[in-house]
C-alpha positions as CSV (number, residue, x, y, z in Angstrom):
1,X,0.0,0.0,0.0
2,X,1.1,3.5,-0.8
3,X,1.7,5.8,2.2
4,X,-0.2,8.8,3.2
5,X,0.4,12.2,1.5
6,X,3.0,13.3,4.1
7,X,4.4,9.9,4.8
8,X,5.1,8.2,1.4
9,X,6.0,4.6,1.0
10,X,9.6,4.1,-0.2
11,X,10.3,1.5,-2.8
12,X,13.9,0.5,-3.5
13,X,15.1,-1.5,-6.4
14,X,18.6,-2.5,-7.7
15,X,18.9,-3.0,-11.5
16,X,21.8,-3.2,-14.0
17,X,20.3,-0.7,-16.5
18,X,17.8,2.1,-15.8
19,X,16.1,3.9,-18.7
20,X,14.6,7.3,-17.8
21,X,11.9,8.5,-20.2
22,X,9.3,7.0,-22.6
23,X,9.8,9.1,-25.8
24,X,11.3,8.0,-29.1
25,X,14.9,7.9,-27.7
26,X,14.0,5.6,-24.9
27,X,11.8,3.5,-27.0
28,X,14.8,3.0,-29.3
29,X,17.0,2.0,-26.3
30,X,14.3,-0.4,-25.0
31,X,13.8,-2.1,-28.3
32,X,17.5,-2.5,-29.0
33,X,18.9,-3.3,-25.6
34,X,17.1,-6.6,-25.3
35,X,18.8,-7.9,-28.4
36,X,22.2,-7.4,-26.8
37,X,21.1,-8.4,-23.3
38,X,19.7,-11.7,-24.7
39,X,23.0,-12.3,-26.6
40,X,24.9,-11.7,-23.4
41,X,22.8,-14.1,-21.5
42,X,23.2,-16.8,-24.3
43,X,27.0,-16.4,-24.2
44,X,27.7,-16.0,-20.5
45,X,24.5,-17.0,-18.6
46,X,24.5,-13.5,-17.1
47,X,21.0,-11.9,-17.2
48,X,20.9,-8.1,-17.0
49,X,18.1,-6.6,-14.9
50,X,16.6,-3.7,-16.9
51,X,14.0,-1.2,-15.9
52,X,12.3,1.7,-17.8
53,X,10.6,4.5,-15.9
54,X,8.4,7.0,-17.6
55,X,6.8,10.1,-16.1
56,X,3.8,9.6,-18.4
57,X,2.7,6.6,-20.3
58,X,4.8,5.3,-23.2
59,X,2.0,5.2,-25.8
60,X,1.7,8.9,-25.7
61,X,5.0,10.0,-24.2
62,X,7.5,12.5,-25.6
63,X,7.5,14.9,-28.5
64,X,5.7,12.5,-30.9
65,X,2.8,12.1,-28.5
66,X,0.1,13.6,-30.7
67,X,1.5,12.2,-33.9
68,X,3.4,13.5,-36.9
69,X,2.7,13.8,-40.6
70,X,6.3,13.4,-41.7
71,X,9.5,11.6,-40.7
72,X,12.1,14.4,-41.0
73,X,15.3,12.3,-41.2
74,X,15.5,9.6,-43.8
75,X,18.6,9.4,-45.9
76,X,17.6,6.9,-48.6
77,X,19.8,5.7,-51.4
78,X,20.2,9.0,-53.3
79,X,22.0,10.8,-50.5
80,X,24.8,9.9,-48.1
81,X,25.5,10.5,-44.4
82,X,28.2,13.0,-45.1
83,X,25.7,15.2,-47.0
84,X,23.4,14.9,-43.9
85,X,26.3,16.0,-41.6
86,X,26.8,19.0,-43.9
87,X,23.2,20.0,-43.7
88,X,23.1,19.7,-39.9
89,X,26.2,21.8,-39.6
90,X,25.0,24.6,-41.9
91,X,21.6,24.9,-40.3
92,X,23.2,25.3,-36.9
93,X,25.7,28.0,-38.1
94,X,28.7,25.6,-38.3
95,X,29.0,24.4,-34.7
96,X,28.2,20.7,-34.6
97,X,29.8,17.4,-34.0
98,X,30.2,15.8,-37.5
99,X,31.1,12.4,-35.9
100,X,27.7,12.2,-34.2
101,X,25.7,13.5,-37.2
102,X,27.5,11.2,-39.6
103,X,27.0,8.2,-37.3
104,X,23.3,8.9,-37.0
105,X,23.0,9.4,-40.8
106,X,24.5,6.0,-41.6
107,X,22.1,4.2,-39.1
108,X,18.9,6.1,-39.2
109,X,17.2,4.5,-42.2
110,X,17.2,1.1,-40.3
111,X,14.9,2.6,-37.6
112,X,12.5,3.9,-40.3
113,X,12.4,0.5,-42.0
114,X,11.5,-1.0,-38.6
115,X,8.7,1.6,-38.2
116,X,7.2,0.5,-41.5
117,X,7.6,-3.2,-40.6
118,X,5.7,-2.5,-37.4
119,X,2.8,-1.0,-39.3
120,X,3.5,2.7,-39.8
121,X,1.8,3.7,-43.2
122,X,4.4,5.6,-45.4
123,X,3.5,7.5,-48.5
124,X,4.9,6.1,-51.7
125,X,5.4,7.1,-55.4
126,X,4.5,4.4,-57.8
127,X,6.2,3.5,-61.2
128,X,4.1,6.1,-63.0
129,X,5.1,8.9,-60.6
130,X,1.7,9.0,-58.9
131,X,1.8,9.7,-55.1
132,X,-0.2,7.4,-52.7
133,X,-0.7,8.1,-49.1
134,X,0.3,5.4,-46.6
135,X,-3.1,3.6,-46.6
136,X,-3.2,3.5,-50.4
137,X,0.4,2.3,-50.6
138,X,-0.4,-0.7,-48.4
139,X,-3.6,-1.4,-50.4
140,X,-1.7,-1.1,-53.7
141,X,1.0,-3.4,-52.5
142,X,3.7,-0.9,-53.2
143,X,7.2,-2.1,-52.1
144,X,8.5,-1.4,-48.6
145,X,11.3,1.2,-48.3
146,X,13.8,-1.5,-47.5
147,X,12.8,-3.3,-50.7
148,X,13.2,-0.2,-52.9
149,X,9.9,1.5,-52.3
150,X,10.1,5.2,-53.3
151,X,8.9,7.5,-50.5
152,X,7.0,10.8,-51.1
153,X,9.5,13.4,-50.1
154,X,8.2,16.7,-48.7
155,X,11.9,17.9,-48.6
156,X,15.4,16.6,-49.2
157,X,15.4,14.7,-45.9
158,X,11.7,14.4,-45.1
159,X,9.2,11.7,-46.1
160,X,5.4,11.8,-45.7
161,X,3.6,9.3,-43.4
162,X,0.1,8.8,-41.9
163,X,1.4,9.3,-38.4
164,X,-1.5,9.9,-36.0
165,X,-0.6,6.6,-34.3
166,X,3.2,6.9,-34.9
167,X,4.1,6.9,-31.2
168,X,1.7,4.0,-30.4
169,X,3.3,1.8,-33.0
170,X,6.9,2.6,-31.8
171,X,6.0,2.3,-28.2
172,X,4.2,-1.1,-28.8
173,X,7.4,-2.5,-30.2
174,X,9.5,-1.2,-27.3
175,X,7.1,-2.6,-24.8
176,X,6.9,-6.0,-26.5
177,X,10.7,-6.2,-26.6
178,X,11.2,-5.1,-23.0
179,X,8.2,-6.8,-21.4
180,X,5.6,-5.0,-19.3
181,X,7.1,-6.2,-16.0
182,X,10.3,-4.1,-16.8
183,X,8.3,-0.9,-17.3
184,X,7.1,1.5,-14.6
185,X,4.8,4.3,-15.8
186,X,3.6,7.5,-14.1
187,X,6.9,7.7,-12.1
188,X,8.8,11.1,-12.3
189,X,12.5,10.7,-11.8
190,X,13.7,14.0,-10.4
191,X,17.3,13.4,-9.3
192,X,20.3,11.3,-10.4
193,X,22.6,10.0,-7.6
194,X,26.4,9.6,-7.9
195,X,28.4,6.8,-6.5
196,X,29.6,7.2,-2.9
197,X,33.0,5.8,-3.7
198,X,33.5,7.4,-7.1
199,X,31.7,10.8,-7.6
200,X,32.5,10.7,-11.3
201,X,30.3,7.6,-11.7
202,X,26.5,7.3,-11.7
203,X,24.9,5.0,-9.0
204,X,21.2,5.5,-9.4
205,X,18.2,7.8,-9.5
206,X,15.2,8.7,-7.4
207,X,11.7,9.9,-8.1
208,X,8.0,9.7,-7.1
209,X,4.7,8.3,-8.4
210,X,2.4,10.9,-9.9
211,X,-0.5,8.7,-8.9
212,X,0.3,7.3,-5.4
213,X,2.1,8.5,-2.3
214,X,5.3,6.5,-3.1
215,X,8.9,7.3,-3.7
216,X,11.1,5.2,-5.8
217,X,14.9,4.7,-5.3
218,X,16.9,2.9,-8.0
219,X,20.5,1.7,-7.9
220,X,21.9,1.1,-11.3
221,X,25.2,0.5,-13.1
222,X,24.2,2.2,-16.3
223,X,21.5,4.9,-16.8
224,X,19.9,6.2,-19.9
225,X,18.7,9.8,-19.4
226,X,16.3,10.8,-22.2
227,X,13.6,13.0,-20.7
228,X,13.2,15.5,-23.5
229,X,14.1,19.2,-24.0
230,X,12.8,22.3,-22.3
231,X,9.5,24.1,-22.8
232,X,7.8,27.0,-20.8
233,X,11.2,28.3,-19.8
234,X,10.2,31.6,-21.5
235,X,6.8,33.4,-21.2
236,X,4.7,32.0,-24.0
237,X,2.9,34.2,-26.5
238,X,-0.4,32.5,-25.6
239,X,-2.0,33.9,-22.4
240,X,-5.2,33.6,-20.5
241,X,-7.0,30.4,-21.4
242,X,-4.2,29.7,-23.9
243,X,-1.5,29.6,-21.2
244,X,0.6,26.6,-21.6
245,X,-0.1,26.4,-25.3
246,X,3.4,25.8,-26.9
247,X,5.0,24.3,-29.9
248,X,7.1,21.6,-28.2
249,X,5.4,19.3,-25.6
250,X,4.7,21.2,-22.4
251,X,5.9,18.3,-20.2
252,X,9.5,18.8,-21.4
253,X,10.8,20.6,-18.4
254,X,14.6,20.5,-18.9
255,X,14.8,17.5,-16.7
256,X,17.5,15.9,-19.0
257,X,19.8,19.0,-18.7
258,X,19.2,19.8,-15.1
259,X,19.7,16.3,-13.7
260,X,22.7,15.7,-16.0
261,X,24.2,19.0,-14.8
262,X,23.7,18.2,-11.1
263,X,25.3,14.8,-11.7
264,X,28.5,16.6,-13.0
265,X,28.0,16.1,-16.8
266,X,29.8,18.4,-19.2
267,X,27.0,20.3,-21.1
268,X,27.5,21.8,-24.6
269,X,26.0,24.6,-26.7
270,X,23.4,25.5,-24.0
271,X,23.3,29.0,-25.5
272,X,21.5,27.5,-28.6
273,X,17.8,27.7,-28.7
274,X,15.1,27.1,-31.3
275,X,12.5,29.8,-32.3
276,X,10.2,28.2,-34.8
277,X,7.9,30.2,-37.1
278,X,4.5,28.6,-36.7
279,X,0.9,29.3,-37.4
280,X,-0.1,32.0,-34.9
281,X,-1.9,31.1,-31.7
282,X,-2.2,27.4,-32.5
283,X,1.5,26.8,-33.0
284,X,0.5,24.6,-36.0
285,X,3.3,23.0,-38.1
286,X,4.4,24.8,-41.2
287,X,6.8,22.1,-42.7
288,X,4.3,20.4,-45.0
289,X,2.9,23.8,-46.2
290,X,6.4,25.0,-47.1
291,X,7.8,21.7,-48.5
292,X,4.9,19.7,-49.8
293,X,2.4,22.4,-50.8
294,X,5.2,24.9,-51.9
295,X,3.6,27.8,-50.0
296,X,5.5,31.0,-49.6
297,X,5.7,33.3,-46.5
298,X,4.8,36.9,-47.2
299,X,4.4,40.2,-45.4
300,X,1.1,42.1,-45.1
301,X,1.6,43.7,-48.6
302,X,2.1,40.3,-50.4
303,X,5.9,40.6,-50.7
304,X,8.1,37.5,-50.1
305,X,10.3,38.8,-47.3
306,X,13.1,36.2,-48.1
307,X,13.4,37.9,-51.5
308,X,12.9,41.4,-50.2
309,X,15.6,41.0,-47.6
310,X,18.0,38.6,-49.2
311,X,20.9,41.1,-49.1
312,X,20.8,40.7,-45.2
313,X,22.2,37.2,-45.8
314,X,25.5,38.6,-47.0
315,X,26.2,39.7,-43.5
316,X,26.6,36.1,-42.4
317,X,29.1,34.3,-44.7
318,X,29.3,31.5,-45.4
319,X,26.0,30.4,-43.9
320,X,23.9,33.0,-45.6
321,X,25.2,31.8,-49.0
322,X,24.0,28.3,-48.5
323,X,21.4,27.0,-51.0
324,X,19.1,26.7,-47.9
325,X,20.0,29.4,-45.4
326,X,20.1,28.4,-41.7
327,X,16.7,28.4,-39.9
328,X,17.8,31.2,-37.6
329,X,18.7,33.4,-40.6
330,X,15.2,32.8,-42.2
331,X,13.8,34.1,-38.8
332,X,16.2,37.1,-39.0
333,X,14.7,38.2,-42.3
334,X,11.1,37.8,-41.0
335,X,11.8,39.8,-37.9
336,X,13.0,42.8,-40.0
337,X,9.5,42.8,-41.6
338,X,7.7,42.7,-38.2
339,X,10.0,45.4,-36.6
340,X,9.6,47.8,-39.5
341,X,5.8,47.6,-39.6
342,X,5.2,45.3,-42.6
343,X,3.4,42.7,-40.5
344,X,1.4,40.6,-40.0
345,X,3.3,37.8,-41.7
346,X,1.2,35.3,-43.6
347,X,1.5,31.8,-45.1
348,X,0.2,32.3,-48.7
349,X,-1.9,29.2,-48.7
350,X,-4.3,30.6,-51.3
351,X,-1.7,31.1,-54.1
352,X,-0.1,27.7,-53.2
353,X,-3.3,25.7,-53.4
354,X,-4.4,27.5,-56.6
355,X,-1.1,26.7,-58.3
356,X,-1.3,23.0,-57.3
357,X,-4.9,22.9,-58.7
358,X,-3.4,23.9,-62.1
359,X,-1.2,20.8,-62.3
360,X,-3.2,18.2,-60.4
361,X,-6.5,16.4,-61.1
362,X,-9.6,17.3,-59.1
363,X,-9.2,14.0,-57.2
364,X,-5.6,14.8,-56.3
365,X,-6.5,18.3,-55.3
366,X,-9.2,17.0,-52.9
367,X,-6.8,14.5,-51.4
368,X,-4.2,17.3,-51.0
369,X,-6.7,19.5,-49.2
370,X,-7.6,16.7,-46.9
371,X,-3.8,16.2,-46.2
372,X,-3.6,19.9,-45.4
373,X,-6.1,19.4,-42.6
374,X,-4.6,16.1,-41.6
375,X,-1.2,17.8,-41.2
376,X,-2.8,19.5,-38.2
377,X,-4.9,16.6,-37.0
378,X,-1.8,14.4,-36.9
379,X,0.1,16.7,-34.6
380,X,-1.6,19.9,-33.6
381,X,-5.4,19.6,-33.3
382,X,-5.6,23.0,-31.7
383,X,-4.7,24.7,-35.0
384,X,-7.7,23.1,-36.7
385,X,-9.9,24.6,-33.9
386,X,-8.4,28.1,-34.5
387,X,-9.0,27.8,-38.3
388,X,-12.6,26.7,-37.8
389,X,-13.2,29.3,-35.1
390,X,-11.8,32.1,-37.3
391,X,-13.5,30.9,-40.6
392,X,-10.3,30.1,-42.3
393,X,-10.5,28.1,-45.5
394,X,-6.9,28.0,-46.7
395,X,-8.0,28.1,-50.4
396,X,-9.6,31.5,-49.7
397,X,-7.8,33.1,-46.7
398,X,-4.2,33.2,-45.7
399,X,-3.1,32.5,-42.2
400,X,-0.8,34.4,-39.9
401,X,2.7,33.1,-39.0
402,X,4.5,34.1,-35.9
403,X,7.9,33.2,-34.4
404,X,7.3,31.4,-31.1
405,X,8.9,31.9,-27.7
406,X,12.3,30.0,-27.5
407,X,12.7,26.4,-26.8
408,X,15.8,24.4,-25.7
409,X,16.3,21.1,-27.5
410,X,18.8,18.9,-29.1
411,X,16.8,16.7,-31.6
412,X,15.0,19.3,-33.7
413,X,16.5,22.5,-35.2
414,X,18.6,23.0,-32.0
415,X,21.8,21.6,-30.7
416,X,22.0,22.3,-26.9
417,X,22.5,19.3,-24.6
418,X,25.2,17.0,-23.1
419,X,28.7,16.4,-24.4
420,X,28.9,12.7,-25.3
421,X,31.3,10.1,-26.5
422,X,31.2,9.6,-30.3
423,X,31.5,6.4,-32.4
424,X,34.5,4.2,-32.0
425,X,34.6,2.9,-35.5
426,X,34.4,6.1,-37.6
427,X,37.6,6.3,-39.5
428,X,40.2,3.6,-40.2
429,X,43.7,3.5,-38.6
430,X,45.6,2.7,-41.9
431,X,43.7,5.1,-44.1
432,X,43.5,8.9,-44.4
433,X,39.8,8.8,-44.9
434,X,36.9,6.4,-44.5
435,X,33.6,7.3,-46.2
436,X,34.7,10.9,-46.2
437,X,35.5,11.1,-42.5
438,X,39.1,11.7,-41.4
439,X,40.6,8.6,-39.7
440,X,41.4,10.2,-36.3
441,X,38.8,12.0,-34.3
442,X,39.7,15.1,-32.3
443,X,40.9,14.6,-28.8
444,X,38.1,14.5,-26.2
445,X,35.4,13.4,-28.7
446,X,35.5,9.7,-27.7
447,X,36.1,7.8,-24.5
448,X,35.0,4.3,-25.3
449,X,31.2,4.1,-25.1
450,X,29.0,5.7,-27.8
451,X,26.5,8.2,-26.2
452,X,28.0,8.1,-22.7
453,X,28.3,11.4,-20.9
454,X,31.4,12.5,-19.0
455,X,29.9,10.8,-16.0
456,X,30.7,7.1,-16.1
457,X,27.7,5.0,-16.7
458,X,25.3,7.8,-17.6
459,X,24.1,7.8,-21.2
460,X,21.8,10.1,-23.1
461,X,20.0,10.2,-26.6
462,X,17.5,12.5,-28.4
463,X,17.2,15.9,-26.9
464,X,19.9,15.0,-24.5
465,X,22.8,14.8,-27.0
466,X,24.3,18.2,-27.7
467,X,26.1,19.6,-30.7
468,X,24.1,17.3,-33.1
469,X,20.6,18.6,-34.1
470,X,18.2,17.6,-36.8
471,X,17.7,14.1,-35.5
472,X,13.9,14.4,-35.1
473,X,11.8,11.3,-34.3
474,X,13.7,8.7,-36.3
475,X,17.1,10.0,-35.3
476,X,16.2,10.1,-31.6
477,X,15.1,6.5,-31.8
478,X,18.3,5.6,-33.6
479,X,20.5,7.4,-31.0
480,X,18.7,5.4,-28.3
481,X,19.5,2.1,-30.2
482,X,23.2,3.2,-30.6
483,X,23.4,3.8,-26.9
484,X,21.7,0.5,-26.0
485,X,24.6,-1.6,-27.4
486,X,27.1,0.6,-25.5
487,X,25.2,0.3,-22.2
488,X,25.3,-3.5,-22.4
489,X,29.0,-3.4,-23.1
490,X,29.5,-1.0,-20.2
491,X,27.7,-3.4,-17.9
492,X,29.9,-6.3,-19.1
493,X,33.1,-4.3,-18.6
494,X,31.9,-3.3,-15.1
495,X,30.4,-6.6,-14.0
496,X,31.9,-6.4,-10.5
497,X,30.7,-2.8,-9.9
498,X,28.3,-2.5,-6.9
499,X,26.6,1.0,-7.0
500,X,26.4,2.7,-3.7
501,X,24.4,5.9,-3.4
502,X,26.3,9.0,-2.1
503,X,23.2,10.2,-0.2
504,X,21.0,8.2,2.2
505,X,17.6,7.0,1.1
506,X,16.0,8.9,4.0
507,X,17.7,12.1,3.0
508,X,16.6,11.7,-0.7
509,X,13.1,11.0,0.3
510,X,13.0,14.1,2.5
511,X,14.4,16.3,-0.3
512,X,11.9,15.0,-2.8
513,X,8.9,15.6,-0.5
514,X,10.1,19.0,0.8
515,X,7.4,21.0,-1.0
516,X,4.8,18.6,0.6
517,X,6.3,19.2,4.0
518,X,6.3,23.0,3.4
519,X,2.6,22.9,2.5
520,X,1.5,20.7,5.4
521,X,3.4,22.8,7.9
522,X,2.0,26.2,6.8
523,X,-1.4,25.5,5.1
524,X,-3.5,26.6,8.1
525,X,-1.7,29.9,8.6
526,X,-4.1,31.7,6.2
527,X,-7.7,31.1,5.2
528,X,-6.9,30.9,1.5
529,X,-4.3,28.3,0.9
530,X,-3.0,30.0,-2.3
531,X,-2.1,33.2,-0.4
532,X,0.5,32.4,2.3
533,X,3.7,34.2,3.2
534,X,5.5,30.9,4.0
535,X,5.3,29.4,0.6
536,X,4.9,30.1,-3.1
537,X,2.8,28.0,-5.5
538,X,4.6,26.3,-8.4
539,X,2.4,28.2,-10.9
540,X,3.3,31.6,-9.5
541,X,7.1,30.6,-9.4
542,X,6.9,29.5,-13.0
543,X,5.3,32.8,-14.0
544,X,8.3,34.6,-12.3
545,X,10.8,32.4,-14.1
546,X,9.2,33.0,-17.5
547,X,9.1,36.8,-16.9
548,X,12.8,36.9,-16.1
549,X,13.8,34.9,-19.1
550,X,11.4,36.7,-21.4
551,X,12.5,40.2,-20.4
552,X,16.2,39.7,-19.9
553,X,17.4,36.6,-21.8
554,X,16.1,37.5,-25.2
555,X,12.4,36.4,-25.2
556,X,9.5,37.7,-27.3
557,X,9.1,40.8,-25.2
558,X,12.4,42.3,-26.5
559,X,12.3,40.8,-30.0
560,X,14.8,38.1,-28.8
561,X,17.4,40.7,-27.9
562,X,19.6,41.0,-24.8
563,X,23.0,42.4,-23.8
564,X,25.6,41.9,-21.0
565,X,23.8,44.3,-18.6
566,X,20.5,42.6,-19.1
567,X,22.1,39.2,-18.5
568,X,23.6,40.5,-15.3
569,X,20.1,41.4,-14.1
570,X,18.8,38.0,-15.2
571,X,21.6,36.4,-13.2
572,X,20.7,38.3,-10.1
573,X,17.0,37.6,-10.4
574,X,17.6,33.9,-11.1
575,X,19.7,33.8,-7.9
576,X,16.7,35.2,-5.9
577,X,14.3,32.8,-7.6
578,X,16.5,29.8,-6.7
579,X,16.3,30.9,-3.1
580,X,12.5,31.2,-3.3
581,X,12.2,27.9,-5.1
582,X,13.1,26.2,-1.8
583,X,9.8,27.6,-0.5
584,X,7.6,26.0,-3.2
585,X,4.6,24.2,-1.8
586,X,2.9,21.0,-3.1
587,X,-0.7,20.5,-1.9
588,X,-1.0,17.4,-4.0
589,X,1.0,15.1,-6.2
590,X,0.3,17.2,-9.3
591,X,1.8,20.2,-7.6
592,X,4.7,18.1,-6.5
593,X,5.3,17.3,-10.1
594,X,5.1,20.9,-11.1
595,X,7.4,21.9,-8.3
596,X,10.1,19.6,-9.5
597,X,9.6,20.6,-13.1
598,X,10.3,24.1,-11.9
599,X,13.5,23.1,-10.2
600,X,14.7,21.5,-13.4
601,X,13.6,24.5,-15.5
602,X,15.4,27.0,-13.3
603,X,18.7,25.2,-13.6
604,X,18.3,24.8,-17.3
605,X,17.5,28.5,-17.5
606,X,20.7,29.4,-15.6
607,X,22.8,27.2,-18.0
608,X,21.2,28.9,-21.0
609,X,21.8,32.4,-19.5
610,X,25.5,31.5,-18.5
611,X,26.3,30.3,-22.0
612,X,24.8,33.4,-23.8
613,X,26.7,35.5,-21.3
614,X,30.0,33.6,-22.1
615,X,29.7,33.6,-25.9
616,X,30.8,37.0,-27.1
617,X,28.8,37.1,-30.3
618,X,25.4,36.5,-31.7
619,X,25.8,33.0,-33.2
620,X,22.1,32.6,-34.0
621,X,20.6,35.8,-35.4
622,X,16.9,35.3,-35.6
623,X,17.0,33.1,-32.5
624,X,18.7,35.6,-30.2
625,X,20.8,38.7,-30.5
626,X,23.4,39.9,-28.0
627,X,22.9,43.6,-29.1
628,X,26.3,44.5,-27.6
629,X,27.9,41.7,-29.7
630,X,25.6,41.7,-32.7
631,X,27.8,39.8,-35.1
632,X,29.1,36.3,-35.8
633,X,32.8,36.1,-35.0
634,X,34.2,33.1,-36.9
635,X,37.7,33.9,-36.0
636,X,37.3,33.8,-32.2
637,X,34.1,31.9,-31.6
638,X,33.8,29.1,-34.2
639,X,34.0,26.8,-31.2
640,X,31.9,24.8,-28.8
641,X,30.9,26.5,-25.6
642,X,30.7,23.9,-22.8
643,X,30.1,24.0,-19.1
644,X,30.2,22.0,-15.9
645,X,28.0,22.7,-12.8
646,X,29.2,22.0,-9.2
647,X,26.1,21.0,-7.2
648,X,27.9,21.6,-3.9
649,X,29.2,25.2,-4.7
650,X,26.2,25.9,-7.0
651,X,28.7,27.4,-9.4
652,X,29.1,27.0,-13.2
653,X,32.4,26.8,-15.1
654,X,32.0,27.7,-18.7
655,X,34.7,27.2,-21.3
656,X,35.6,26.8,-25.0
657,X,36.2,23.5,-26.8
658,X,37.8,23.5,-30.1
659,X,35.6,22.8,-33.2
660,X,36.8,20.6,-36.0
661,X,35.1,20.0,-39.4
662,X,35.2,16.3,-40.3
663,X,33.4,16.6,-43.6
664,X,34.1,19.2,-46.3
665,X,31.5,22.0,-46.0
666,X,32.6,24.1,-49.0
667,X,30.1,22.5,-51.4
668,X,27.3,23.9,-49.3
669,X,28.0,27.5,-50.1
670,X,28.1,29.9,-52.9
671,X,30.9,32.5,-53.1
672,X,30.2,35.3,-50.6
673,X,28.7,38.5,-52.2
674,X,30.8,41.7,-52.0
């Protein structure tokens, strides 16, 4: 039986491998790890004890929860992994780990083939060049991708799917491989624990049930930390009854970054953030409209701002001269229109659909219009509601676009996260090059186990892996699989290791339930429980955090601008907020969840602020501007910015790491204009 609210039951368990998260990355790890664990058992008789713990439920956990209409990373047989690594580097203004991107590129298609094998309907083009959606492709008996089937591409790397049940399909395979007995849902892991005898090694993790008064304490040799990116760090554009409406899933609270930092991991590129341009208010996706329907973004006067402002790209060589300018630079050109009074910005759906109607049959047009709506139904139902409520027919009325508040992530068009060990087999000792990759990786890029962080035994994938964006759903799943093999090897190599927590179970339990204790001690001091001088509600504390980040760390309030002085104010206010966060209350389990999400967000916010403060340039114009350093400085800052947090002193150490190109980037760019 679970304990009472103030006196929770404590459940302790010792495992070999602990998987934290239930999104695409952890589903990839869960599926793949059993292959290697079973092989180990067959060879040695040793059976690994494996446990997956998810804050939510795997069927609808993570960024793919609501579904998707496209898989954004599929290489196919007409491109190669080196081209993929080039694209990733260019879109992130040149600062990425080519070894990680290349390794992902050469493995990602295998995950996509598995998705199709498990039942995911994928659009295909038949021998006559006619496009068929996923259901039609199955009915027509078109070949699977792995057998030479030709996908319908909405872009160079994207393929169309019928993806409302995408996550269900992937989760089902993970659960079937792992077995339900190895899965614990509705348990929020909030703290990693280092080893008592070796602080540089992981020993376990602790968390609590979001349904029962129960605390879970796990000891583990190897831990996969894949709990997503960070949302609601900044004040969102949507307010009132729209509060909480965001582009990336709201349950991503920076837990991956905060828990890794407290465990002593080296973080990388935490200054990077993503500010997607999305359909206004509903945050509806724009990718299919741009790529599949060939729609253009225009200002209020019908002008294409990418054409009107193209000379601005010359200020950012070589990235502005790429065939496809970096995502941040496209935002940069849009923001000029908004700031100079030529807004609102629109997606010209009317012209795009009319143009398609001239080349397609009426049946094809009807199907395409249905897909335009399904694009939202697959992954952003709220946008459909807004279009219906505002009488928007995309054939007759254009829709507003708006850049969102910033998000921190490592699997989409962002690259913040944790510094990890790269592949061991990239390159060949007796050759200068192997598949376009130099034989010898730079020092400090590999330490034996793919995807392991700088803390021994702690692995990550998906949003957790820094300096390697554009993984998306298929890439996150692939990274989880790559890590799985390494985790089994790590357990084999450390078979005699007995993890010992550096903090007592009683102390950990007391720390986790501190917001509950605060509430129970002071709740009767006032007649209204939400108004009390002895505690702050998690909701109010989150409002304060969002206001600080929005106004001083380049949020929407300042058109994504900041400077050294504003960052100093943010640093001071975040310090005060950290003090007040110790007084958060939790009147129930839901508030306890919100309180711990806030702890994680605050530490993530601090990392983000510290990195922007350290990098003396504006590496991502359109995503943020250091107005006192409003330029890209290739000579001094073409490097990684990394950091380490000391949980005892509460201090950050931020430093440079040398950047090295492993694939030739020159073919991406046109000569700079003069």
